[in-house]
N, C-alpha and C positions, 0 to 999 in steps of 0.2 A: 345819663343823670348829671346834673350840674354839680361841681364840687362846691365845698363851702365857701371858697374865694370867688367863685365864678357867678356871674349873674345868670339867672335862669332863662331859658327862651320864652319868648312872649308871643302868644297867638292873638293877633288883632283881628276881631271880627267886625269888619266894615259894614256888612249887610247882615243884620240880625235875622232877616226873614228868609235868608239863603237856604235852600234845600237842594241836595245833589240831584242831578237829573236822574229821573225814574225810568229805568229800562222798561218797566211794564207798560209805560205810556207808548213805547215804540212797537209793541207786540200787536199783532193782529187778534181780532176776537175770535171765539170759537167757531169752528167750521159747521158744527152741528148746533142748531138752535133748539133742539128738543131735549128738555130734562130727562133724566134717567129714572127718577123717582116715581113711585106708585102710592098714592095716598091709601087705598085699600089695602094693599099689601103691608104697608107700613103700620096700619092700625092692627092688622092680624099678627104681624111680627111682634109689636109692642106688647099685646096681651099674652102671647105665648112667652115671650122674654120674662115678663113678670112672673108667670106661673113657674118657670124653670128657677128663677131666683128664690122664690118662695120655698120650693123644694128643697134647694140646696141650704138656705139659711134656716129653714124650719119654721118660718113665720112669713107673713106678708106685711111689708110696710105700707103705710097709708099715703096716698097721694093727695095734694091739694085739688080742689075743684077745677073744672075746665075753664078756659079763658072765653069770654063772650065774643060774638062775632063783632061787636062794637069795638072791643079792645084790639082785636086783630086789625081791623080796618084802621084804627087810630094809629097803631105802631107802624103799619105799612105806609100810611101817610107821612108820618114823621121820618121814616127811613128813606122814603122816596122810591122804594122798590117793593115788589110783591114777595112775600115769604114763599118758599117752595111748597108746593101743595101737599107733599108728604109731611113735612115739618108743621105745616098749618093744621093738618088733621091731627097730629099729635097733641097740639096745643088745645084741640077740641076735646081731648080726653083729660088733660091736666095743665095747669099753668105752671110748668116747671116742676123741679124736684121737691120744693118745699123743704122739709126738714128730715129728709132721707138720710140714713147713716151710709147707704151705698148708692152713690149717684147712678142715674139710669144710663149714662154714657160713659161708664166705667172709669171712675176717678175724675170725671169732668162733671161738675155740677150743671144740671140743665137749668138755665136762667129763665125767670118769670118774664113775661112780656115786658113789664115796667122797666126792667133793667137792660134789656136789649137796646131800648131806645135811649138810654142814658149813659152809654159806656164812653170814656174819654180815651185819649190817646197818650196819656202822661207817660205810660212805659216806654214809648218810642221816643218821646222828647228827652226823657232821661238818658236813654241809651245813647242818643246823639250828643248829649252834653258831656258824656264821659271823657271821649277823647275823638278828635277830628280824624285820626287815622283810620278809625273804623267807618267813617263816612266814605272814604276814598275806596273802599273794598266793595266789589260788585256783589249785588244779591244774585245767588246762585239759582240754577234752575232745579225744578222739582223732578221727581220720579213717578210716572213717566215723564219724559221731556215734554216741555211746552204745554202741559196741562194747566199750570198755574202762571200767572203773569209774574215776572220778576220784580216785585215791589215789596217794600218793607210793610205797608199797609195800604189798602184801597177803600174808597167809600162803598164799593160794591161787595165788600167782604162782611156779612152780617154775623157777628159772633153770637153764638147761641148757648154755649157750654164753657165753663171756666174750671181750670184746676187749682185754683186759689194761689198758685205760684206764679202768675204772670203769663199764662198761656191759654188759649182759647181754641175751641172748635168753631169753625165759621162756615156758613153756606156761601158759595162763591157765585155771585150773579154777574161777574165780569171775568170769565175764565180766559186762559190763553187759547191758542189756536187748536190744540189737540185736546182741550178740555171739554166738559159738559156744563151747561147752565145749571146752577144750584148743586154743584158737586160740593163735597165736605173737605175742608182743608184745615191745617193747623198753623197758628200764627202766635207770636209772643216772643218773650225774653229768651226762650231756648231756640228760637227760630230766626235770630238775627241774620244768619247767613242766608236765609231764604225760607219762604213759607213751604209746608209740606203737603202733598197730595195724601188724602186719607181715603176716600171712596168717591164713587161717581154720584152719590146721593145719599140722602139720610136713610132711605130704605135699604140700600146695600150695606151701609154701616150697621144698621140694626140687624140685618140678616147675618152678618159676620160675627156680632156679639152672640146671637142665638146659636149659630153653628159652633162657636168656641164653648159655649156652656153645654152643648150636646156632646162635644168630643171630650169634655173633661179638662179643657185647657183654661183652668183657672185656679186660683189659691184661695182657700177659705180658712181665714184665721180669725178666731173669736167671732166678732160680728161683721168682719170685713170680708168682702169678696173682690178680688182682683182678676179680672179677665184678660187672657192672653189672646186677643183677637187676631186674625190673620189679616193684617193691614199691610198697605204698600210701605216698604222701607224708604226712609229718606237717605239719599246718597250725597249729601253735601260733603264729599270725601276729601280729606287731605292726604296727599301722598308725600312722604317725607323719606328721604334716604341720603346717606352720606355720599356715596358714589353712584349716580343713577346710571341706568342701562335700559335699553328697550325692553329686555326680558323682566326686569324687576318692576318697571313701570307698568308693564302689561299685566303683571300679577295683580296690581291694584284695581284694574278693571277699566274699561273704556269710558265709563261715566265719571271719571275723576275730574273734578273742576277746580280743585285748589291744590297747587303743587309748590312744596317749599323744599329745595335742595341746596346741599353744600358741595364743595369739592367738584364743582362742574368743570369738565373739560371738553365734552362733546354734547351738544344740544339735540343730537339725533334721537335721544330718548323721547322727545316730545311726540314723535310719530305714534307712540303707544298711547298717548293721552290726548286724542283729538279734540275734546271738548273743554280743555283747560281754559279758564277764565281769569284766575288769579295765580300769578307766578312770581316766585322769589327765587333768584339765582345767586349763589355765593361762590366765588372762585378766587384763588390767589393769582390766577392768570388772566387771559383775555379770551375767553371762549368765543367761538364762531356763533353768532346770534342769527345766522341765516334762517334756520328752522322757525324762528318766531314770526316770520312774515306770513306763514300759512297757518297760524293758530289763532282762534277767536280770543286772544288774551286782552282783557279789559284793564287789569290792574297789574303792573309790572314793576317789580323791585329788583334792581341790579346792585350787586356789591362785588365790583371786579377791579382788576388792575387798570383796565382801559375798556372803553365802550364805544363801539360804532353803532350810531342809532339808525343807520340807513335801513337795515333789515326790520327792527321794530316799527319804524315809521311806515313801512308798507302795510301794516295791519291797521285797517280803517276802524276796527273795533276798540282800539286804544283809547282809554279814558283817563287813566292815572299813571303817571311815571315817577319812580323815585330812583335816584342815581347816587351811588356811593362808588367812587373811583379815585385812584392816585394820580392818573395822568389827565391832562386837559380833555374835556369832551366837547364836540361841536353839537349845538342844538339845531343847527340849519335844517337837517332832515325833518324835523318835527313840524315845519311849516305845512306839510302836505297832510297831516293828521287831522281829519275833520272833526272828531269828536273829543279831543284832548282838552279836559278841563282842570285837571290837578297836576301840578309839577312840583317835585322836591329835588332841588339841586344844592342844598345847603352843604352836603358832604362831597361835593364835586368841584374841581377847578373847571371853569367854563371858559372856552376859547372865544366864544361869540355871544356874550351876555346880552348884547342888543337884540338878538333874535327874540327874547321874551316879549318885546314890544310888538312883534309881529303875530304873536299867538293870541289872536283876539277872542278865542273861546275860553281862555283861562279864567277860572274864578278862584282857585286855590293856588297859592304859590308859597314854597318854603325855601328860605335863603339865609345866608349868613348877614350879619349887620354890614360888613363891607360891600357884598353883593347888593343889598338893599340901597346903600349909599349911592352906589354906581347906577342903579336902575332910576333912582330919583332924579338924576342929572339928565336923563333921557325924556323925550316927550312921548305922549300918547301911550301910556301903559294900558294894558287890557283892563277891563271892568272888574277888578278883583273884588271878591266878597270876602276872603279870609286870607291873611298874610301871616305866616310864621316866621319869626326873626330870631335866628340863633346868635348869641354874642360872639361865638367863634364857630369854626368848623366842628360839627358835632362827631363824637365817637359813637358809631351805631351799634346798638345791640342787635341781637338776632333772636327772634324778630325785632324789627324797629319799634321802639316805644319812647315817648317824649313825655316828660313831666312839664307840661305847658303852664305857664301863668297866662290866663285868658283876660284880655282886655276888650272894650268895645269902642269902635271908632277907628279913624285913620290912623295908620303908624306914624309917629312922629319922625322927623328926620333924625337919623342915627348920629350920636356924637362919639368921638374917639374915647 
């Protein structure tokens, strides 16, 4: 944070249309092209589910009338994709929840067709405007792995139910390699670290709701019914420990993808977290970073006495790097990193600052005013979309947060 006497850091947005690279675009599509849903079973489950709810509540809530075939065709034409056959069959029974006290998809309001075609992405735009540091963090993988593409939002995700708090259930017409077409996923403000896999189809989701009611896994309070369905857990897990070890990292589970540790002396603990994609290491010394070369780390934040970037540079998955260190660091190893697009060196003395001009994939750069002045004297800078300029070397918080003043346009030449 800037002191009252110190000028605040300024984030210069050169390209307002810039969006970080989407890892979901790099993933292959589903190996199985056959949807898992069954429209006949979905209709049977729907009616059984309604009967169970009525028995528990003591009354049956009235649904709106069915959607017409013309309405269904019009929405599909607007969306550019066909709705899943099982969800389509449910709209043939009712056009959404209407005014039900208890939403049919358990605290998720089933949207009428007219609303499905009119949803906007304002929630995602707002989350991106809050702070750019979040942009640089990777979208994590769902559980089971590779079922859902690692994107914040995709055109093929058709949202059909809403929790009124900024989260949706969606049918996924563009799944990952291990997913199924028309599977059900969860997206929204509570899933900014990555979408969550819910079920392989609307049919399966309904079946689990029915099974939960039959088991008695629900809470009935006054007129409200909350169902505890047996859904796939989301494991966008953060492992944090003061002094890491293989044993403690192993206890967190092999699916851990976000790791933040302090007092690091030995990075061998990374053997226990083979799928880590976001890694923040803090140390008062200079730990051996060799194990980083074999991990799929995309976002790396280092706060160390000195840093040798040779090992991290062997990781072809590295996308974003933030360095805080006391001794000069050499950026030369980063020349071989093919996907690096974000670099923060504002809290590090750099021995070879001119190397920045050779990192042609950079779109985000964070530097001090003096570093920016030196870079401006060089030719052929990368095509930067965002430049963050600190008046002085920042004192990093843990985790790093910056109170930016955002402007739009090219950064001016710094003055003393």
